[in-house]
N, C-alpha and C positions, 0 to 999 in steps of 0.2 A: 500494500498499500504505499503510495504519496501523492502528494500536494505539494503545489506553487504554495508559497502563505510568505509575504510580508511585514515587518516592521512598524511595531508607533515614531515615536520621535521619542521617547523611551526606554528603545529596543526590544519590545515585549510584544512577541510571537504568539500569536489565539494558534493555540492547534482545533485539526476540522471536531467535528463532532463522532463522527467514524470516529476514529484516530482512542478520541477523549473516552468512547464508552472499550475499545478497543487494550486500550492499555488502563481500566480502572486505578488512577494513581491520577493526583495537581500537587504530587512536588517528584523530584527529575536529579536528577544531575547530571551536569552540563562539563562532557570536558570534549576542551579544543583538539583535534584532531589535522594539522596544517591546513587546510585551509577550510578543512569544514567540519560543524557542531555532531555530540553524538545527545543523545538522550537517553539515562534509564530511569526507571519506572523509579519511587521509591515508596518502599509500601508506607506505612501506614502505626502506630503505633502499637494499637490492639490487636496489626497482625503478626508481633516480635514472637520467634518461638525459644526453646532450652530455659537455661537457663537465667533467659531479660523475661521471660513471662512472665506479665504482673506484679511487677516491681515498677513500674514506670505507670503513673495515676495519669501527667498532663495533658493539656494537649499539644500538639505541634508549634499553636504563635505560642504559648504560656513558655513554654524550655526557649523558641529564637530569645523571647523577648528579657527570659531570667540572661540568657546566655551572653547580650548586646550589654548588658549593667557589669555583664564580669571581664572584660575586653574593655581594656585602658582605649580611652578615646582618642589617641596618639596614632595607633594602630590600626586605625578603622582605612 
């Protein structure tokens, strides 16, 4: 499956609904590979398995906010 998409003034790219439904993810790891980008879907917290299952009781947004508070302002 492929599609031609365009980025907006902030660099955001919208994925077609068919791709979003197939990938079933709202979070992606983006990797630059030469002249192109790779998107890898990330699982949600609720899908963690193994020894970490049940240990995290926060939403992604809350975890991101906490992480931003821990990063020194000069490091951004």
